[in-house]
C-alpha positions in Angstrom: -43.2 21.2 -16.8 -44.7 17.9 -17.7 -47.3 16.4 -15.4 -49.3 13.2 -15.7 -51.9 12.9 -13.0 -53.8 9.6 -12.5 -57.0 9.2 -10.6 -59.7 6.6 -10.2 -58.0 4.0 -8.2 -59.4 2.3 -5.1 -60.8 -0.8 -3.7 -63.2 -2.9 -5.7 -64.6 -6.4 -5.4 -63.8 -9.1 -7.9 -66.0 -8.9 -10.9 -66.5 -5.2 -10.5 -65.4 -2.2 -12.6 -63.2 0.8 -12.2 -62.3 3.6 -14.6 -58.9 5.3 -14.4 -58.1 8.7 -15.8 -54.8 10.3 -16.6 -54.7 14.1 -17.2 -51.6 15.4 -19.0 -50.1 18.8 -19.0 -46.9 20.3 -20.4 -47.0 18.1 -23.5 -48.8 18.2 -26.9 -51.2 15.4 -25.9 -52.7 14.9 -29.3 -49.4 13.8 -30.9 -48.3 11.7 -27.9 -48.5 7.9 -27.7 -50.0 7.0 -24.3 -50.1 3.9 -22.2 -51.0 2.3 -18.9 -48.6 0.2 -17.0 -49.0 -1.6 -13.7 -46.8 -3.0 -11.0 -47.9 -5.5 -8.4 -45.9 -6.0 -5.2 -42.8 -8.1 -5.8 -43.3 -8.0 -9.6 -41.9 -6.1 -12.5 -43.8 -3.3 -14.0 -45.8 -4.5 -17.1 -47.4 -2.8 -20.0 -51.2 -3.1 -19.8 -52.4 -1.1 -22.8 -51.3 1.5 -25.3 -53.0 3.9 -27.6 -51.3 5.8 -30.4 -52.0 9.3 -31.5 -54.1 7.8 -34.2 -56.1 5.8 -31.8 -54.6 2.3 -32.4 -54.8 0.1 -29.3 -52.9 -2.8 -28.0 -53.4 -4.8 -24.8 -51.7 -7.2 -22.5 -53.2 -10.6 -23.3 -54.5 -11.1 -19.7 -56.7 -8.0 -19.9 -58.0 -8.3 -23.5 -61.8 -8.2 -23.5 -61.9 -6.8 -20.0 -60.0 -3.5 -20.3 -60.5 -0.6 -22.7 -58.1 2.2 -23.3 -59.3 5.5 -24.7 -58.3 9.1 -25.0 -60.0 12.5 -25.3 -57.6 14.9 -26.9 -59.9 17.8 -26.2 -59.4 17.2 -22.5 -55.8 16.0 -22.6 -57.0 12.9 -20.9 -56.5 9.2 -21.3 -58.8 6.5 -19.7 -58.6 2.9 -18.7 -62.0 1.2 -18.3 -61.5 -1.9 -16.3 -64.3 -4.5 -16.2 -64.6 -8.0 -14.7 -61.7 -7.2 -12.4 -59.8 -10.0 -10.8 -57.6 -10.1 -7.7 -54.5 -10.5 -9.9 -55.3 -7.1 -11.4 -54.3 -5.6 -8.0 -51.4 -3.2 -8.7 -50.3 0.4 -8.8 -51.3 1.6 -12.2 -49.2 4.2 -14.0 -49.8 6.5 -16.9 -47.1 7.0 -19.4 -46.6 9.4 -22.3 -44.3 9.5 -25.3 -44.6 12.8 -27.1 -42.6 11.5 -30.1 -39.4 13.4 -29.5 -37.6 10.6 -27.7 -38.7 11.6 -24.3 -41.0 9.6 -21.9 -42.9 10.7 -18.9 -44.6 8.8 -16.0 -47.4 9.7 -13.6 -47.1 9.0 -9.9 -49.5 6.0 -10.0 -52.8 5.1 -8.6 -53.5 2.0 -6.5 -56.1 -0.5 -7.6 -57.0 -3.3 -5.1 -59.3 -6.1 -6.1 -60.7 -8.1 -3.3 -61.8 -11.7 -3.7 
């Protein structure tokens, strides 16, 4: 059974920082492409950042220079360090995994609220 469990969400003031974690089980984490998505109220889910099994990273333009995605294969864990947070970053953040066999999995999401 595949599980992706996010944590680290919460309320933060604008300009502050927050670090999200996603712990994976039931997949071979080291060969999985991983990503963070977010969905704000009334908006479509959008891709925030991705990291390949080899460590290559890509970011949504609006978070470049502020967010950093990383992974620790020894802990089956992916992270999203979010700095200089803005109210428009408020959303539910989801962890996603693609193990490379055509399947895709999602976590349950963690709420991040940035107050102005």
